[in-house]
C-alpha positions in Angstrom: 113.2 64.0 74.7 109.4 64.5 75.3 110.1 63.5 78.5 113.1 65.9 79.7 110.9 68.8 78.0 107.4 67.0 80.2 110.3 67.3 83.5 111.6 70.2 82.5 108.3 72.8 82.2 106.6 71.1 84.9 109.9 72.6 86.8 109.7 75.8 85.2 105.8 75.4 86.5 107.3 75.6 90.7 107.7 78.9 92.0 110.5 80.9 91.3 111.9 81.3 95.1 110.9 77.8 95.9 113.0 76.6 92.6 115.9 78.9 93.7 115.6 77.3 97.5 116.2 73.7 96.4 119.2 75.0 93.9 120.0 76.7 96.9 120.5 74.0 98.8 122.0 71.9 96.9 124.6 73.7 96.5 125.4 74.2 99.7 125.2 70.2 100.6 127.1 69.4 98.0 130.3 72.1 99.0 130.0 71.0 102.3 130.3 67.1 101.4 132.8 68.2 98.9 135.0 69.8 100.9 134.4 67.7 104.2 136.0 64.6 101.8 138.6 66.8 100.3 139.9 68.4 103.5 139.6 65.9 106.0 141.5 67.6 109.5 139.8 71.0 108.7 136.2 69.0 108.1 135.8 66.4 110.5 132.4 65.7 109.6 130.4 66.3 106.8 128.3 68.4 109.1 131.0 71.2 109.8 131.3 70.8 106.3 127.7 72.0 105.1 128.0 74.1 108.3 130.8 76.0 106.3 128.9 76.2 103.3 125.8 77.6 105.0 127.6 80.4 106.6 130.5 81.2 103.5 127.3 81.4 100.7 125.4 84.0 103.0 128.6 86.1 103.4 128.3 85.4 107.0 131.8 84.5 107.2 132.0 83.4 110.9 135.4 82.4 110.3 135.6 78.9 112.1 136.6 77.1 109.3 139.1 78.6 106.8 140.1 76.1 103.5 143.6 75.2 103.9 144.6 73.6 100.9 144.3 74.9 97.4 141.7 72.7 95.5 139.6 73.6 99.1 140.2 77.1 98.2 139.7 77.0 95.1 136.5 74.7 95.7 135.3 77.6 97.8 136.2 80.0 95.2 133.5 78.4 93.0 130.5 77.7 95.7 130.9 81.6 96.3 130.2 82.7 92.6 127.8 80.0 92.3 125.9 79.9 95.6 126.0 84.1 97.1 124.5 84.5 93.5 121.6 82.0 94.1 121.2 83.2 97.8 120.7 87.3 96.4 118.1 86.3 94.0 116.4 83.9 96.9 116.0 86.9 99.1 115.5 89.3 95.8 112.6 87.1 94.8 111.2 86.5 98.4 111.3 90.4 98.8 109.2 90.5 95.3 106.8 87.8 96.3 106.2 89.3 99.8 105.0 92.8 97.6 103.2 91.3 95.2 101.1 89.6 97.9 100.9 92.4 99.7 99.0 94.9 96.6 97.5 92.0 96.0 95.7 91.7 99.1 95.5 95.9 98.5 93.2 95.2 95.3 91.4 92.9 96.2 92.6 90.2 94.9 93.5 87.8 97.5 90.5 85.0 98.5 89.1 85.4 102.3 89.9 81.7 103.7 87.8 82.1 107.2 84.4 81.0 108.2 81.6 81.9 109.9 82.2 85.3 108.8 80.2 88.1 107.4 79.6 89.4 104.2 79.5 93.0 103.1 78.4 93.8 100.0 78.8 97.7 98.4 81.1 100.1 100.3 79.3 103.7 101.1 79.5 105.1 104.2 76.4 103.5 105.3 78.5 99.6 104.7 81.2 101.8 107.1 79.1 102.6 109.8 77.7 99.6 109.8 81.5 97.9 110.2 82.2 100.6 113.0 79.5 99.2 114.4 80.0 95.6 114.3 83.5 95.9 115.1 82.1 97.4 119.1 79.5 94.5 119.5 81.7 91.7 117.9 85.5 93.0 117.5 86.5 89.4 116.4 83.9 89.1 114.0 85.3 88.6 110.3 84.2 90.8 107.7 84.5 90.4 104.1 83.7 93.9 101.5 82.9 92.9 98.4 82.8 95.8 96.1 83.4 96.6 92.3 84.1 100.6 92.3 87.2 100.8 95.1 90.6 100.4 94.0 91.9 99.5 97.0 90.8 98.0 100.3 90.4 100.8 102.7 92.5 99.2 105.3 89.9 98.3 107.8 90.9 95.8 111.0 89.0 92.9 110.5 87.7 93.8 106.8 89.1 91.4 104.2 88.6 93.2 100.8 87.7 91.7 97.7 87.6 93.6 94.9 84.8 91.8 92.3 80.8 91.8 90.9 79.2 90.3 93.9 77.1 88.7 91.5 79.8 86.1 89.6 80.2 82.8 91.0 83.8 83.6 91.0 83.8 87.1 93.8 81.2 84.9 96.2 83.7 81.8 96.0 86.9 84.0 96.7 85.0 85.6 99.8 84.3 82.4 100.7 80.9 82.5 100.8 79.9 78.8 101.5 81.3 79.3 104.7 80.1 82.5 105.5 77.7 83.6 108.1 75.4 86.1 106.8 75.7 88.6 103.9 74.3 92.5 104.5 73.3 93.3 100.6 73.7 97.8 100.9 71.9 99.3 97.3 74.3 100.2 95.1 74.9 104.1 95.1 76.4 104.3 91.6 72.8 103.1 90.4 69.3 104.8 90.6 67.2 103.5 92.6 65.2 101.2 89.9 68.7 100.0 88.7 69.8 99.4 92.1 67.4 97.3 94.0 67.2 95.2 90.4 70.8 94.8 91.3 70.6 93.8 94.6 68.2 90.9 93.9 70.4 90.1 91.2 73.0 90.0 94.3 70.7 87.9 96.3 70.1 84.7 93.9 73.9 84.4 93.2 74.1 84.5 97.7 71.2 82.2 98.1 72.3 79.8 94.9 75.7 79.4 96.4 74.6 79.0 99.7 70.8 78.5 101.1 71.6 78.1 104.5 72.7 82.2 104.1 71.5 84.6 106.2 70.2 87.4 104.0 69.8 90.8 104.9 69.1 93.6 101.8 68.6 96.8 101.6 66.0 98.3 98.8 65.5 101.7 97.7 62.0 101.6 95.9 58.7 99.1 97.1 58.6 97.6 93.5 61.3 94.6 94.3 59.8 94.6 97.5 58.2 91.1 96.5 60.4 90.2 94.7 63.3 89.9 97.6 61.4 87.4 99.7 61.0 85.4 96.5 64.7 85.0 95.9 65.1 83.6 99.9 65.6 87.3 101.9 65.2 86.5 105.6 65.3 90.4 106.0 64.4 93.1 103.4 65.2 96.8 105.2 63.3 99.9 103.1 65.3 102.6 104.2 63.3 104.9 102.1 60.5 104.1 105.0 62.8 104.2 107.3 64.2 107.3 106.6 60.5 109.1 105.6 59.5 108.2 109.2 62.3 109.3 111.0 62.5 112.6 109.4 58.4 112.8 109.8 59.1 112.2 113.7 61.4 114.5 114.1 59.6 117.6 112.3 56.2 116.2 115.1 58.1 116.0 117.8 60.2 119.5 116.5 62.5 118.8 120.1 65.4 117.3 118.8 64.6 113.7 118.3 66.9 113.1 115.7 69.6 112.7 118.9 67.3 109.5 120.3 67.6 108.1 116.9 72.0 108.3 117.3 71.7 106.0 120.2 69.6 103.5 118.7 73.3 102.4 117.4 73.9 98.8 118.9 77.8 100.8 118.6 76.4 103.0 121.7 75.3 100.0 123.6 71.4 99.5 123.2 70.0 97.4 120.7 67.3 96.1 119.6 66.0 92.0 119.8 63.4 89.3 119.2 63.7 86.7 122.2 61.4 84.2 122.7 58.6 83.6 125.1 59.8 82.4 128.4 57.3 80.4 130.8 56.7 83.2 132.8 55.6 85.3 130.7 53.7 83.1 129.0 49.4 83.6 129.5 50.6 87.5 131.0 49.5 90.9 129.6 52.0 93.1 127.5 51.3 95.1 130.6 52.9 92.5 133.0 55.2 91.3 130.6 56.5 94.9 130.4 56.8 95.0 134.2 58.9 91.7 134.1 61.3 92.5 131.4 62.1 96.1 132.8 63.3 94.2 135.6 66.0 92.5 133.5 66.7 95.7 132.3 64.6 94.9 128.9 62.1 97.5 127.4 58.9 95.3 125.9 58.9 97.1 122.4 56.0 95.2 120.7 55.1 91.1 119.8 55.8 89.4 117.1 53.1 87.1 116.2 53.7 85.0 112.7 53.7 87.5 110.0 52.5 89.7 111.9 54.0 92.7 114.2 53.0 94.6 116.4 54.3 97.6 118.3 53.0 99.0 121.7 49.5 96.7 121.9 46.9 97.0 124.0 48.1 96.8 127.4 45.6 93.9 127.5 46.9 92.1 125.0 47.7 88.1 125.6 50.9 86.6 125.2 51.2 83.4 123.6 53.4 80.6 123.5 54.3 81.0 120.1 54.4 84.9 120.2 58.2 86.3 120.5 59.2 89.0 122.1 60.6 92.7 120.6 62.6 94.5 123.2 65.2 97.5 123.6 67.9 96.6 125.3 72.0 97.1 126.0 
């Protein structure tokens, strides 16, 4: 008795559509075998009987095979009454499963199974702009958006939405964070500046804890958490309060539509910053000579990165070493 209950329990754990499929196939196979035994002249092979059972149960009814005896017709009536109901239930369950899957996807409940993707934390106008830029630069790059405030997916191509707390391990597992290429943490617009930065640090710790090799970019709104972000393993710390203030002040001092220039810094417009290693032809050259060499390659040399120090527009006589990196503006 206990073994029977265990078997029934295991059977009931199977998906409904799978159970109905097995029942329908059983009815078709058994009915096809029986009709070929009852009326061997009309159904010379078992395959002919199975074909007739399938066509009849599915309500297609080609009419190429028809039972001739009372016993055969009785068998057909039993099969139709039993099989048609299960077939209807089968298609209904398939439709319901598809609708549930779609709703789960819209609600951000479906896990992401891809890899080499970018995980974007937080939905706001900055995130939307980044998605549009990435679509232009790398149109086939998959993006996983994690946000707790969104009720439904924004339905953007190549963007898989997951609703949940990005500091929660379960949420990050659904984003397949161990196979991700990079993560970008934007500041939570629903919190004040200090709370948003502390939450971003917590998310960064969760990301690095699950994937220490993950390249992480974090946005900070205050200076207080800058050191903590570096200690937590941030590969790049973006201080938006400084960037915004510098752009605003530059626009004020220029007083000649400098904001239009800033809009062209968007990678989606074809212009982007890059950090390149120093080639052998540039080692030992001055900043002036290196600028001329790179200009022939359609790259504008902006600065030099030497270790932790970055020099933007250094003196023209500044010598470039082999361990330096070149900051260029290119397209």
